[in-house]
C-alpha positions as CSV (number, residue, x, y, z in Angstrom):
1,X,-0.3,-21.4,-4.5
2,X,3.2,-23.4,-4.0
3,X,4.6,-24.2,-0.8
4,X,7.1,-21.4,-0.7
5,X,4.3,-18.8,-1.6
6,X,2.4,-20.3,1.4
7,X,5.3,-19.7,3.7
8,X,5.9,-16.4,2.3
9,X,2.3,-15.3,2.8
10,X,2.2,-16.6,6.3
11,X,5.7,-14.7,7.1
12,X,4.4,-11.4,5.7
13,X,1.1,-11.7,7.6
14,X,3.0,-12.6,11.0
15,X,5.3,-9.5,10.4
16,X,2.5,-7.2,9.8
17,X,0.7,-8.3,13.0
18,X,4.0,-8.0,14.9
19,X,4.2,-4.3,13.6
20,X,0.5,-3.6,14.4
21,X,1.4,-4.8,17.9
22,X,4.3,-2.4,18.2
23,X,2.0,0.3,17.1
24,X,-0.6,-0.4,19.5
25,X,1.9,-0.5,22.3
26,X,3.4,2.9,21.3
27,X,0.0,4.6,21.1
28,X,-1.3,3.1,24.3
29,X,1.2,5.6,25.9
30,X,4.7,4.2,25.4
31,X,6.1,6.8,23.0
32,X,9.8,6.7,22.3
33,X,12.0,9.4,23.8
34,X,13.2,10.2,20.1
35,X,9.9,10.4,17.9
36,X,11.7,9.0,15.0
37,X,12.0,5.6,16.7
38,X,8.0,5.5,16.8
39,X,8.5,4.9,13.2
40,X,11.6,2.9,13.4
41,X,10.3,0.1,15.3
42,X,6.9,-0.8,13.3
43,X,9.1,-0.7,10.0
44,X,11.6,-3.0,11.7
45,X,8.9,-5.5,12.5
46,X,7.7,-5.4,8.9
47,X,10.6,-7.4,7.8
48,X,11.9,-9.1,10.8
49,X,8.4,-10.3,12.3
50,X,8.6,-12.0,15.9
51,X,12.4,-11.2,16.1
52,X,11.6,-7.3,15.7
53,X,8.7,-7.7,18.3
54,X,11.0,-9.3,20.6
55,X,13.8,-6.6,19.9
56,X,11.2,-3.9,20.6
57,X,10.1,-5.1,23.9
58,X,13.6,-6.1,24.9
59,X,15.5,-3.0,23.9
60,X,13.0,-0.5,22.4
61,X,10.6,0.0,25.6
62,X,13.9,0.9,27.4
63,X,13.9,4.2,25.5
64,X,10.3,5.4,26.2
65,X,9.6,8.7,27.7
66,X,8.4,7.3,31.0
67,X,11.8,5.7,31.5
68,X,14.6,7.4,33.5
69,X,18.1,8.1,31.9
70,X,19.3,5.1,34.2
71,X,16.6,2.8,32.8
72,X,17.5,3.8,29.3
73,X,21.1,2.6,29.4
74,X,22.0,-0.4,27.2
75,X,25.2,-2.4,26.5
76,X,27.1,-1.2,23.7
77,X,26.0,-4.1,21.4
78,X,22.5,-3.3,22.0
79,X,22.9,0.4,21.4
80,X,24.9,-0.8,18.2
81,X,21.9,-3.0,17.1
82,X,19.4,-0.2,17.5
83,X,21.7,2.1,15.6
84,X,21.7,-0.5,12.7
85,X,17.9,-0.8,12.8
86,X,17.3,2.9,12.9
87,X,19.5,3.0,9.7
88,X,17.7,0.0,8.1
89,X,14.2,1.7,8.6
90,X,15.0,4.3,6.5
91,X,16.5,1.9,3.9
92,X,13.7,-0.5,4.2
93,X,11.2,2.5,3.5
94,X,13.2,3.8,0.5
95,X,13.4,0.0,-0.8
96,X,9.6,-0.3,-0.3
97,X,8.7,2.7,-2.3
98,X,11.2,2.2,-5.0
99,X,10.0,-1.4,-5.7
100,X,6.5,-0.2,-6.0
101,X,7.3,2.7,-8.2
102,X,9.1,0.4,-10.6
103,X,6.1,-2.0,-10.7
104,X,3.8,0.8,-12.1
105,X,6.7,2.5,-13.9
106,X,9.1,-0.3,-15.1
107,X,12.7,0.6,-16.0
108,X,15.6,-1.7,-17.1
109,X,19.2,-1.4,-17.1
110,X,21.5,-3.6,-19.0
111,X,18.3,-5.4,-20.0
112,X,17.1,-6.3,-16.5
113,X,14.7,-4.6,-14.1
114,X,16.7,-5.7,-11.1
115,X,19.6,-3.4,-11.8
116,X,17.3,-0.2,-12.3
117,X,15.7,-1.2,-9.0
118,X,19.0,-1.2,-7.2
119,X,19.7,2.3,-8.4
120,X,16.4,3.6,-7.4
121,X,16.4,1.6,-4.1
122,X,19.9,3.4,-3.0
123,X,18.6,6.8,-3.9
124,X,15.6,6.6,-1.9
125,X,17.0,4.7,0.7
126,X,19.9,7.3,1.1
127,X,17.2,9.9,1.3
128,X,15.2,8.2,4.0
129,X,18.2,7.0,5.8
130,X,19.7,10.5,6.1
131,X,16.4,12.0,6.9
132,X,15.9,9.6,9.9
133,X,19.5,10.4,11.0
134,X,18.8,14.0,10.7
135,X,15.7,13.9,12.9
136,X,17.9,12.1,15.3
137,X,21.0,14.1,15.6
138,X,19.8,17.4,15.0
139,X,17.7,17.6,18.0
140,X,20.1,15.4,20.3
141,X,22.8,17.9,19.5
142,X,20.8,21.1,19.2
143,X,22.2,21.6,15.7
144,X,21.2,24.1,13.1
145,X,19.7,22.6,9.9
146,X,22.9,22.7,7.9
147,X,24.9,21.2,10.7
148,X,22.2,18.6,11.3
149,X,22.4,17.6,7.6
150,X,26.1,17.4,7.5
151,X,26.0,15.5,10.8
152,X,23.5,13.0,9.5
153,X,25.4,12.4,6.3
154,X,28.7,11.7,8.1
155,X,26.7,9.5,10.5
156,X,24.7,7.5,8.2
157,X,26.2,7.4,4.7
158,X,28.5,4.3,5.3
159,X,25.9,2.5,7.6
160,X,23.1,2.7,4.9
161,X,25.4,1.8,2.3
162,X,26.5,-1.4,4.0
163,X,22.9,-2.2,4.6
164,X,22.1,-2.0,1.0
165,X,25.1,-3.9,0.2
166,X,23.7,-6.9,2.4
167,X,20.3,-6.7,0.7
168,X,21.6,-6.7,-2.9
169,X,23.9,-9.4,-2.1
170,X,21.2,-11.9,-1.1
171,X,18.8,-10.7,-3.9
172,X,21.6,-11.4,-6.3
173,X,21.9,-14.9,-4.9
174,X,18.3,-15.4,-5.2
175,X,17.8,-14.1,-8.5
176,X,20.9,-15.3,-10.3
177,X,21.7,-18.6,-8.3
178,X,18.7,-20.0,-6.5
179,X,15.7,-19.0,-8.8
180,X,17.4,-18.1,-12.0
181,X,15.1,-15.4,-12.9
182,X,13.4,-12.1,-11.5
183,X,10.5,-12.4,-9.2
184,X,7.4,-10.8,-9.6
185,X,6.5,-8.2,-7.1
186,X,2.9,-9.5,-7.2
187,X,4.3,-13.0,-5.8
188,X,4.5,-12.9,-2.1
189,X,7.8,-14.9,-2.5
190,X,9.3,-11.8,-3.8
191,X,8.4,-10.0,-0.5
192,X,9.3,-12.9,1.7
193,X,12.9,-12.5,-0.1
194,X,12.9,-9.0,0.6
195,X,12.1,-9.8,4.2
196,X,15.3,-12.0,4.3
197,X,17.1,-9.4,2.3
198,X,16.6,-6.8,5.1
199,X,18.1,-9.2,7.8
200,X,21.3,-9.5,5.5
201,X,21.4,-5.9,5.6
202,X,21.2,-5.8,9.3
203,X,24.3,-8.2,9.3
204,X,26.4,-6.1,7.1
205,X,25.4,-2.8,8.9
206,X,26.1,-3.9,12.2
207,X,29.8,-3.8,12.2
208,X,29.7,-0.3,10.4
209,X,27.6,1.0,13.3
210,X,29.8,-0.4,15.8
211,X,32.7,1.6,14.4
212,X,30.8,4.7,13.9
213,X,29.6,4.6,17.2
214,X,33.0,3.8,18.6
215,X,34.4,6.8,16.9
216,X,31.7,9.2,18.0
217,X,30.7,9.8,14.6
218,X,27.2,8.4,15.2
219,X,25.1,9.1,18.3
220,X,24.2,6.4,20.8
221,X,20.3,5.8,20.8
């Protein structure tokens, strides 16, 4: 095992442990006010590791059911970050499923697997991203199923697209510039690179979420 593979393996294990800590804390009686956030926070930790764990205990625990409305208030930059993480969790879940689906049923586009993967990544990220937003905005605004779906599309389409752009950008740099070839999904280095890609997704999605929240298109969480 190379040094980078060792680092990648350690990063993946630490991230998994961070996600487990969050799950244990949630099931120990600290459920989120919005049930979908009980899914968002562990997924966030799977790519961000200790950083996601810190964010959960710093920001996420403010939104548990046992907190008063006054205690749940966050500065706008924190609400924006949580909004971006909410979007990113749906994207991450879609990306994870797409990557393994194309591992078992490989496809190529323009002679490369990565381009076909990006297409399926976006489709599934879009599906899960909108679903995550739907289950947030529909009960919050008490909307019908149709209106809830429309509101979710307005609130998250730009955000999840920005997230995917950041992720794709980093993966392209790794594959075409740094490494010079596609990484195998059985290589821990691939998933380490994906963890970093998700952080880039957060960076590119953050200003979009800022705009959407300021305009009232997306709800503050």
